[in-house]
Backbone as a printed PyTorch tensor [residue, N CA C, xyz], in Angstrom:
tensor([[[  0.8100,  -1.1610,  -0.0080],
         [  0.0720,  -0.1400,  -0.0380],
         [  0.8710,   1.2830,  -0.0080]],

        [[  0.4860,   2.2420,  -0.7620],
         [  1.2280,   3.4060,  -0.9440],
         [  1.0600,   4.2750,   0.2520]],

        [[  2.1580,   4.7430,   0.9080],
         [  1.9610,   5.5160,   2.1910],
         [  2.5620,   7.0160,   2.0140]],

        [[  3.0430,   7.3590,   0.8660],
         [  3.6530,   8.6080,   0.7080],
         [  2.6970,   9.7000,   0.4420]],

        [[  1.4860,   9.3140,  -0.0020],
         [  0.5770,  10.2640,  -0.4320],
         [ -0.6120,  10.7190,   0.5310]],

        [[ -0.2780,  10.5750,   1.8190],
         [ -1.3390,  10.9190,   2.8270],
         [ -1.7510,  12.2620,   2.8160]],

        [[ -0.7960,  13.3280,   2.6660],
         [ -1.2100,  14.7790,   2.6520],
         [ -2.0430,  14.9790,   1.3890]],

        [[ -1.6160,  14.4640,   0.1520],
         [ -2.3620,  14.6170,  -0.9680],
         [ -3.6950,  14.1130,  -0.9430]],

        [[ -3.9420,  13.0270,  -0.2540],
         [ -5.1480,  12.3800,  -0.1170],
         [ -6.1460,  13.2620,   0.7990]],

        [[ -5.5110,  13.7090,   1.7940],
         [ -6.3040,  14.5200,   2.7750],
         [ -6.7310,  15.8250,   2.0910]],

        [[ -5.8540,  16.3990,   1.2020],
         [ -6.2450,  17.5900,   0.5140],
         [ -7.3480,  17.2960,  -0.5510]],

        [[ -7.3610,  16.1700,  -1.1240],
         [ -8.2750,  15.7350,  -2.1250],
         [ -9.6440,  15.5320,  -1.5250]],

        [[ -9.4910,  14.9120,  -0.2720],
         [-10.8060,  14.6230,   0.4590],
         [-11.5140,  16.0190,   0.8430]],

        [[-10.6970,  16.9160,   1.1530],
         [-11.2000,  18.2090,   1.5970],
         [-11.8450,  18.8460,   0.4480]],

        [[-11.1300,  18.8940,  -0.7730],
         [-11.6640,  19.5480,  -1.9720],
         [-12.9340,  18.8160,  -2.2620]],

        [[-13.0140,  17.5360,  -2.3330],
         [-14.2050,  16.8360,  -2.7380],
         [-15.4180,  17.1070,  -1.7830]],

        [[-15.0920,  17.1820,  -0.5810],
         [-16.1030,  17.4620,   0.4820],
         [-16.5510,  18.9290,   0.3410]],

        [[-15.8000,  19.8740,   0.1500],
         [-16.1650,  21.1660,  -0.1280],
         [-16.9780,  21.3540,  -1.4250]],

        [[-16.5880,  20.5730,  -2.3840],
         [-17.4650,  20.6120,  -3.7030],
         [-18.7590,  20.1150,  -3.4990]],

        [[-18.9430,  19.1610,  -2.7300],
         [-20.2640,  18.5620,  -2.3460],
         [-21.1520,  19.5660,  -1.6330]],

        [[-20.4800,  20.1080,  -0.5740],
         [-21.2760,  21.0630,   0.2060],
         [-21.6730,  22.2280,  -0.7130]],

        [[-20.7310,  22.8320,  -1.4640],
         [-21.2310,  23.9160,  -2.3530],
         [-22.2720,  23.6450,  -3.2610]],

        [[-22.1920,  22.3480,  -3.9560],
         [-23.1910,  21.8690,  -4.8950],
         [-24.5190,  21.7820,  -4.1060]],

        [[-24.5300,  21.2760,  -3.0470],
         [-25.8050,  21.0760,  -2.3290],
         [-26.3540,  22.4140,  -1.9020]],

        [[-25.6140,  23.3580,  -1.4440],
         [-26.0910,  24.5470,  -1.1040],
         [-26.7200,  25.3650,  -2.3310]],

        [[-26.0530,  25.2340,  -3.4900],
         [-26.5350,  25.7220,  -4.6840],
         [-27.8860,  25.0980,  -5.0120]],

        [[-28.1060,  23.8280,  -4.8780],
         [-29.3790,  23.2280,  -5.1510],
         [-30.5770,  23.7150,  -4.3010]],

        [[-30.2610,  24.3530,  -3.1200],
         [-31.3340,  24.9400,  -2.2090],
         [-31.2440,  26.3600,  -2.4990]],

        [[-30.5740,  26.8200,  -3.2990],
         [-30.7130,  28.3210,  -3.5620],
         [-29.7580,  29.2250,  -2.7070]],

        [[-28.8460,  28.6580,  -1.9880],
         [-27.9350,  29.3690,  -1.1380],
         [-26.5810,  29.5960,  -1.9180]],

        [[-26.3170,  30.8250,  -2.2040],
         [-25.1030,  30.9610,  -2.8600],
         [-24.3320,  32.1960,  -2.1600]],

        [[-23.0540,  32.3150,  -2.5440],
         [-22.2340,  33.2820,  -1.8750],
         [-21.6840,  32.9850,  -0.5540]],

        [[-21.8550,  31.7420,  -0.0370],
         [-21.0890,  31.3700,   1.1720],
         [-19.9830,  30.4020,   0.9180]],

        [[-18.9170,  30.4260,   1.6980],
         [-17.8070,  29.5180,   1.6850],
         [-17.9940,  28.4580,   2.7840]],

        [[-17.2430,  27.4430,   2.7900],
         [-17.2880,  26.5080,   3.8260],
         [-16.8470,  27.0210,   5.0850]],

        [[-16.0790,  28.1230,   5.1880],
         [-15.7110,  28.8060,   6.4220],
         [-16.8790,  29.4320,   7.0460]],

        [[-17.8460,  29.9800,   6.1210],
         [-19.0490,  30.5580,   6.6710],
         [-19.9660,  29.3920,   7.1950]],

        [[-19.9440,  28.3110,   6.6080],
         [-20.6150,  27.1080,   7.0980],
         [-20.1530,  26.6740,   8.4860]],

        [[-18.8300,  26.7260,   8.5650],
         [-18.1860,  26.4450,  10.0440],
         [-18.7110,  27.2680,  10.9900]],

        [[-18.7860,  28.5690,  10.7570],
         [-19.3220,  29.5550,  11.8100],
         [-20.7840,  29.2000,  12.0140]],

        [[-21.7470,  29.1390,  11.0510],
         [-23.0370,  28.7730,  11.1220],
         [-23.2470,  27.5030,  11.9710]],

        [[-22.4610,  26.5380,  11.6040],
         [-22.6850,  25.2100,  12.2620],
         [-22.2610,  25.4080,  13.8560]],

        [[-21.3020,  26.1440,  14.1590],
         [-20.9340,  26.3550,  15.5160],
         [-22.0620,  27.1570,  16.2170]],

        [[-22.6580,  28.1030,  15.5720],
         [-23.7830,  28.9150,  16.2020],
         [-25.0730,  28.1360,  16.2350]],

        [[-25.2530,  27.0360,  15.4700],
         [-26.4560,  26.2540,  15.4410],
         [-26.8700,  25.6830,  16.7720]],

        [[-25.9690,  25.4990,  17.5840],
         [-26.1530,  24.8930,  18.9020],
         [-26.8380,  25.8280,  19.8710]],

        [[-27.0670,  27.0660,  19.4050],
         [-27.8760,  27.9450,  20.1410],
         [-26.9970,  28.8550,  20.9990]],

        [[-25.7570,  28.9130,  20.8320],
         [-24.8620,  29.5770,  21.6410],
         [-24.6570,  30.9870,  21.0320]],

        [[-24.2330,  31.9140,  21.8350],
         [-23.6270,  33.2610,  21.2830],
         [-22.1330,  32.9560,  21.6410]],

        [[-21.3580,  33.2110,  20.5710],
         [-19.9350,  32.9140,  20.5650],
         [-19.1470,  34.1680,  20.4750]],

        [[-18.1250,  34.4670,  21.3320],
         [-17.2020,  35.5250,  21.0230],
         [-16.4500,  35.3980,  19.7000]],

        [[-16.1900,  36.4840,  19.1430],
         [-15.4010,  36.4590,  17.9000],
         [-14.0110,  35.7890,  18.0730]],

        [[-13.4210,  36.0080,  19.2580],
         [-12.1430,  35.4060,  19.5110],
         [-12.2470,  33.8700,  19.5070]],

        [[-13.3590,  33.4760,  20.0990],
         [-13.5140,  31.9560,  20.2270],
         [-13.7780,  31.3890,  18.8460]],

        [[-14.5500,  32.0390,  18.0080],
         [-14.9010,  31.5730,  16.6650],
         [-13.5210,  31.4380,  15.9950]],

        [[-12.6130,  32.4830,  16.0940],
         [-11.2970,  32.4240,  15.3930],
         [-10.5020,  31.2090,  15.8180]],

        [[-10.5520,  30.9580,  17.0760],
         [ -9.9080,  29.6840,  17.7040],
         [-10.4810,  28.4650,  17.1380]],

        [[-11.7100,  28.3940,  17.1800],
         [-12.3710,  27.1350,  16.7790],
         [-12.3500,  26.7170,  15.3040]],

        [[-12.3290,  27.7950,  14.4130],
         [-12.2120,  27.5050,  13.0190],
         [-10.8510,  27.7150,  12.5110]],

        [[ -9.8310,  27.9140,  13.3560],
         [ -8.5050,  28.0890,  13.1000],
         [ -8.1640,  29.0810,  11.9380]],

        [[ -8.7610,  30.3100,  12.1650],
         [ -8.5190,  31.3740,  11.1930],
         [ -8.1840,  32.6080,  12.0610]],

        [[ -7.4240,  33.5120,  11.4340],
         [ -7.0230,  34.7020,  12.0340],
         [ -8.2770,  35.6760,  12.3830]],

        [[ -8.0380,  36.4680,  13.3540],
         [ -9.0780,  37.3540,  13.6550],
         [ -9.7490,  38.2850,  12.6640]],

        [[ -8.8380,  38.7680,  11.8550],
         [ -9.2920,  39.6330,  10.7700],
         [-10.0360,  38.8000,   9.7030]],

        [[ -9.6520,  37.5830,   9.5070],
         [-10.4210,  36.7750,   8.5410],
         [-11.7600,  36.4480,   9.0290]],

        [[-11.8960,  36.1730,  10.3600],
         [-13.0810,  35.8880,  10.9140],
         [-14.0030,  37.1230,  10.8220]],

        [[-13.3740,  38.2800,  11.1080],
         [-14.2970,  39.6050,  10.9530],
         [-14.8480,  39.7540,   9.5370]],

        [[-14.0430,  39.4640,   8.6650],
         [-14.5470,  39.4730,   7.2500],
         [-15.7660,  38.5050,   6.9900]],

        [[-15.5860,  37.3850,   7.5000],
         [-16.4240,  36.2500,   7.2980],
         [-17.8410,  36.6150,   8.0300]],

        [[-17.7250,  37.1120,   9.2340],
         [-18.8170,  37.4130,  10.0570],
         [-19.6000,  38.6460,   9.5300]],

        [[-18.7940,  39.5190,   8.9450],
         [-19.3840,  40.7680,   8.2560],
         [-20.3110,  40.3690,   7.0030]],

        [[-19.7640,  39.4240,   6.3430],
         [-20.6380,  38.9640,   5.2270],
         [-21.8720,  38.2060,   5.6040]],

        [[-21.7750,  37.4160,   6.6230],
         [-22.9100,  36.7470,   7.2880],
         [-23.9380,  37.8280,   7.8080]],

        [[-23.3460,  38.9030,   8.2780],
         [-24.3480,  40.0560,   8.7510],
         [-25.1030,  40.7130,   7.5890]],

        [[-24.2700,  40.9040,   6.6480],
         [-24.8880,  41.5270,   5.2810],
         [-25.9210,  40.6200,   4.8230]],

        [[-25.6840,  39.3580,   4.7730],
         [-26.7480,  38.3540,   4.2200],
         [-27.8990,  38.0410,   5.1710]],

        [[-27.7380,  38.6140,   6.4040],
         [-28.8770,  38.4940,   7.3250],
         [-28.8960,  37.1910,   8.1990]],

        [[-27.8710,  36.4470,   8.2300],
         [-27.7830,  35.2590,   8.9060],
         [-27.3170,  35.3510,  10.2650]],

        [[-26.4610,  36.2630,  10.6550],
         [-26.0360,  36.5320,  12.0890],
         [-26.0660,  38.0810,  12.4040]],

        [[-26.0290,  38.2430,  13.7300],
         [-25.7940,  39.6000,  14.0930],
         [-24.7490,  39.5920,  15.2530]],

        [[-24.2020,  40.7160,  15.5290],
         [-23.1800,  40.9030,  16.6630],
         [-24.0420,  41.4000,  17.8070]],

        [[-23.3460,  41.1410,  18.9860],
         [-23.9960,  41.5620,  20.2380],
         [-22.9020,  41.8730,  21.2020]],

        [[-22.8820,  42.9950,  21.7290],
         [-21.7280,  43.4060,  22.7650],
         [-22.1820,  42.8060,  24.0460]],

        [[-21.0830,  42.2540,  24.7100],
         [-21.2920,  41.6990,  26.0900],
         [-21.7040,  42.7510,  27.0010]],

        [[-22.6190,  42.3530,  27.8950],
         [-23.0780,  43.3560,  29.0300],
         [-22.0160,  43.3800,  29.9340]],

        [[-21.2120,  42.4130,  30.2120],
         [-20.2450,  42.4360,  31.1810],
         [-18.9350,  43.1110,  30.8280]],

        [[-18.5420,  42.9670,  29.5720],
         [-17.3190,  43.5420,  29.1110],
         [-17.4990,  44.0840,  27.7340]],

        [[-17.5590,  45.2610,  27.3890],
         [-17.9200,  45.9270,  26.1550],
         [-16.7870,  45.6410,  25.0760]],

        [[-15.6590,  45.1480,  25.4930],
         [-14.6390,  44.7590,  24.6380],
         [-15.0570,  43.4710,  23.9900]],

        [[-15.8480,  42.5860,  24.4340],
         [-16.1460,  41.3630,  23.8670],
         [-17.3730,  41.4760,  22.9840]],

        [[-17.2740,  40.9820,  21.7710],
         [-18.3810,  40.9880,  20.8300],
         [-18.8170,  39.5340,  20.5410]],

        [[-20.0460,  39.1830,  20.7920],
         [-20.5570,  37.8580,  20.5280],
         [-21.1900,  37.8320,  19.1020]],

        [[-21.2820,  36.7170,  18.4450],
         [-22.0640,  36.6130,  17.2680],
         [-23.1630,  35.5130,  17.5880]],

        [[-24.3420,  35.8840,  17.0940],
         [-25.5180,  35.0470,  17.2600],
         [-26.2380,  34.8480,  16.0580]],

        [[-26.9350,  33.6670,  15.9360],
         [-27.8780,  33.6100,  14.6390],
         [-28.9860,  34.4530,  14.7000]],

        [[-29.4170,  34.8430,  13.5210],
         [-30.7590,  35.5260,  13.4070],
         [-31.8580,  34.4860,  13.0960]],

        [[-33.0800,  34.9410,  12.9930],
         [-34.1450,  33.9770,  12.5920],
         [-33.8370,  33.4170,  11.2310]],

        [[-33.3110,  34.2570,  10.3300],
         [-32.9050,  33.8320,   8.9200],
         [-31.8950,  32.8210,   8.9820]],

        [[-30.8490,  33.0090,   9.7980],
         [-29.8720,  32.0290,  10.0870],
         [-30.3130,  30.7460,  10.5410]],

        [[-31.1990,  30.7720,  11.5960],
         [-31.8240,  29.5370,  12.0840],
         [-32.5260,  28.8360,  11.0270]],

        [[-33.2230,  29.4970,  10.0850],
         [-34.0060,  28.8180,   9.0790],
         [-33.1110,  27.9980,   8.2380]],

        [[-31.9010,  28.2340,   8.1340],
         [-30.8600,  27.4120,   7.2970],
         [-30.5200,  26.0310,   8.0710]],

        [[-30.7100,  25.8580,   9.2730],
         [-30.3470,  24.8030,  10.0550],
         [-30.7950,  23.4100,   9.5330]],

        [[-32.0880,  23.2580,   9.1120],
         [-32.5320,  22.0090,   8.5520],
         [-31.7870,  21.6940,   7.2330]],

        [[-31.5620,  22.6140,   6.4660],
         [-30.7230,  22.3940,   5.1240],
         [-29.3990,  21.9590,   5.5190]],

        [[-28.7760,  22.7390,   6.4780],
         [-27.3970,  22.3790,   6.8460],
         [-27.2610,  20.9590,   7.4440]],

        [[-28.2220,  20.5700,   8.3360],
         [-28.2140,  19.3920,   8.8140],
         [-28.3250,  18.1490,   7.7410]],

        [[-29.1910,  18.4830,   6.7580],
         [-29.3250,  17.5910,   5.5980],
         [-27.9910,  17.4200,   4.8770]],

        [[-27.3710,  18.5050,   4.5520],
         [-26.1770,  18.4590,   3.7740],
         [-24.9950,  17.7750,   4.7190]],

        [[-25.1340,  18.1090,   5.9480],
         [-24.0570,  17.3340,   6.8980],
         [-24.2290,  15.8840,   6.7890]],

        [[-25.5490,  15.4280,   6.9400],
         [-25.8480,  14.0760,   6.9860],
         [-25.5060,  13.4460,   5.6560]],

        [[-25.7190,  14.0670,   4.5770],
         [-25.3720,  13.6200,   3.3180],
         [-23.7870,  13.4260,   3.1490]],

        [[-23.0360,  14.3650,   3.6080],
         [-21.5630,  14.3670,   3.4370],
         [-21.0810,  13.0860,   4.4060]],

        [[-21.5270,  13.0210,   5.5790],
         [-21.1640,  11.8620,   6.4270],
         [-21.5380,  10.4840,   5.8700]],

        [[-22.7120,  10.3970,   5.2780],
         [-23.1090,   9.1500,   4.5670],
         [-22.1640,   8.7480,   3.4700]],

        [[-21.9660,   9.8110,   2.6310],
         [-20.9430,   9.4680,   1.4860],
         [-19.4920,   9.1660,   2.0090]],

        [[-19.1210,   9.8660,   2.9670],
         [-17.7770,   9.7670,   3.5960],
         [-17.5150,   8.2580,   4.1450]],

        [[-18.5490,   7.8710,   4.9030],
         [-18.4350,   6.6270,   5.5920],
         [-19.0720,   5.4660,   4.8680]],

        [[-19.3800,   5.6310,   3.6390],
         [-20.1120,   4.5330,   2.9870],
         [-19.2100,   3.2890,   2.9340]],

        [[-19.8210,   2.0870,   3.4130],
         [-18.9780,   0.7760,   3.4620],
         [-18.1590,   0.7210,   4.6910]],

        [[-18.0910,   1.6800,   5.6160],
         [-17.2710,   1.6020,   6.8330],
         [-18.0720,   0.9900,   7.8780]],

        [[-17.3190,   0.1430,   8.6980],
         [-17.9580,  -0.3090,   9.9730],
         [-17.7520,   0.7820,  10.9860]],

        [[-18.5710,   0.6650,  12.1330],
         [-18.3770,   1.7120,  13.1750],
         [-16.9120,   1.6630,  13.7920]],

        [[-16.3090,   0.3850,  13.8350],
         [-14.9210,   0.3480,  14.2200],
         [-13.9150,   0.9380,  13.2470]],

        [[-14.0810,   0.8310,  11.9880],
         [-13.3210,   1.4940,  11.1250],
         [-13.4450,   3.0400,  11.1190]],

        [[-14.7240,   3.4430,  11.4110],
         [-14.8750,   4.9200,  11.4550],
         [-14.0920,   5.4890,  12.7740]],

        [[-14.1640,   4.7470,  13.9220],
         [-13.3010,   5.1350,  15.1040],
         [-11.9440,   5.1310,  14.8950]],

        [[-11.4510,   4.1000,  14.1340],
         [-10.0530,   3.9920,  13.9130],
         [ -9.5080,   5.1150,  12.9520]],

        [[-10.3870,   5.5010,  11.9180],
         [ -9.9680,   6.5040,  11.0370],
         [ -9.8630,   7.8370,  11.8750]],

        [[-10.7280,   8.1740,  12.6260],
         [-10.7830,   9.3870,  13.4830],
         [ -9.5340,   9.4430,  14.3430]],

        [[ -9.1540,   8.2390,  14.9910],
         [ -8.1290,   8.2740,  15.8730],
         [ -6.7770,   8.4430,  15.0580]],

        [[ -6.6200,   7.8930,  13.9170],
         [ -5.4010,   7.9740,  13.1280],
         [ -5.3320,   9.4430,  12.5620]],

        [[ -6.3940,   9.9510,  12.0830],
         [ -6.2920,  11.3220,  11.5690],
         [ -6.0150,  12.3690,  12.6960]],

        [[ -6.6550,  12.1340,  13.9160],
         [ -6.2920,  12.9880,  15.0070],
         [ -4.7750,  12.8590,  15.3750]],

        [[ -4.1880,  11.7150,  15.3250],
         [ -2.7610,  11.5740,  15.5350],
         [ -1.9380,  12.4130,  14.4700]],

        [[ -2.3360,  12.2030,  13.2360],
         [ -1.7000,  13.0220,  12.0950],
         [ -1.7120,  14.5890,  12.4850]],

        [[ -3.0440,  15.0650,  12.9010],
         [ -3.2360,  16.3320,  13.1270],
         [ -2.3720,  16.8620,  14.3450]],

        [[ -2.3440,  16.0190,  15.3320],
         [ -1.4410,  16.3980,  16.4680],
         [  0.0340,  16.2360,  16.0430]],

        [[  0.4270,  15.4610,  15.3430],
         [  1.9010,  15.4380,  14.8820],
         [  2.2470,  16.7200,  14.1100]],

        [[  1.3160,  17.1370,  13.2300],
         [  1.6280,  18.3000,  12.3750],
         [  1.4410,  19.6470,  13.0980]],

        [[  0.5810,  19.6250,  14.0780],
         [  0.4840,  20.8430,  14.8110],
         [  1.2430,  21.1000,  16.0330]],

        [[  1.9940,  20.1160,  16.2790],
         [  2.8800,  20.2160,  17.5210],
         [  3.8870,  21.3590,  17.3470]],

        [[  4.0470,  22.1860,  18.3460],
         [  5.1090,  23.2120,  18.1870],
         [  6.4990,  22.7490,  18.3260]],

        [[  6.6610,  21.5900,  18.7420],
         [  7.9970,  21.0100,  18.9700],
         [  8.4090,  20.3060,  17.5320]],

        [[  9.6570,  20.4820,  17.2100],
         [ 10.1750,  19.8670,  16.0150],
         [ 10.8290,  18.7630,  16.3250]],

        [[ 10.3280,  17.5040,  15.9290],
         [ 10.9910,  16.2370,  16.1950],
         [ 11.8590,  15.8110,  15.1140]],

        [[ 11.7500,  16.5020,  13.9440],
         [ 12.7660,  16.2050,  12.9700],
         [ 14.0980,  16.9370,  12.9120]],

        [[ 15.1100,  16.2040,  12.3290],
         [ 16.3870,  16.8540,  12.3210],
         [ 16.4290,  18.1330,  11.5310]]])
């Protein structure tokens, strides 16, 4: 079995997953969003109000990038900003009613993506895949350099 192409394979998986997501969004008439917008909306779908700084951390994007993403979601009417009552330096992002109306479609697309991803996998294989990919992620994101 070829073992040198792991990073290429992960990149291709991401590209195909993103293409599926964008195609499904277009089918239901949602255009102009990126998968990063979807990451933010999915995070907010749990009913939380989330600080901008936390969104940046969770989706692994710089603060200025998150600001641009959130501003577009605001212009589209999906989210709004809310200043913290306790600390005016903290800005939360929350879903609007229009944003909440997307959730059934997002859940459908997520289920479709997972069904296609895991087609033919046993539950044990799914767990093993996640464990192995998590190890790869931890290896690559480690701040220590183990290599000469």
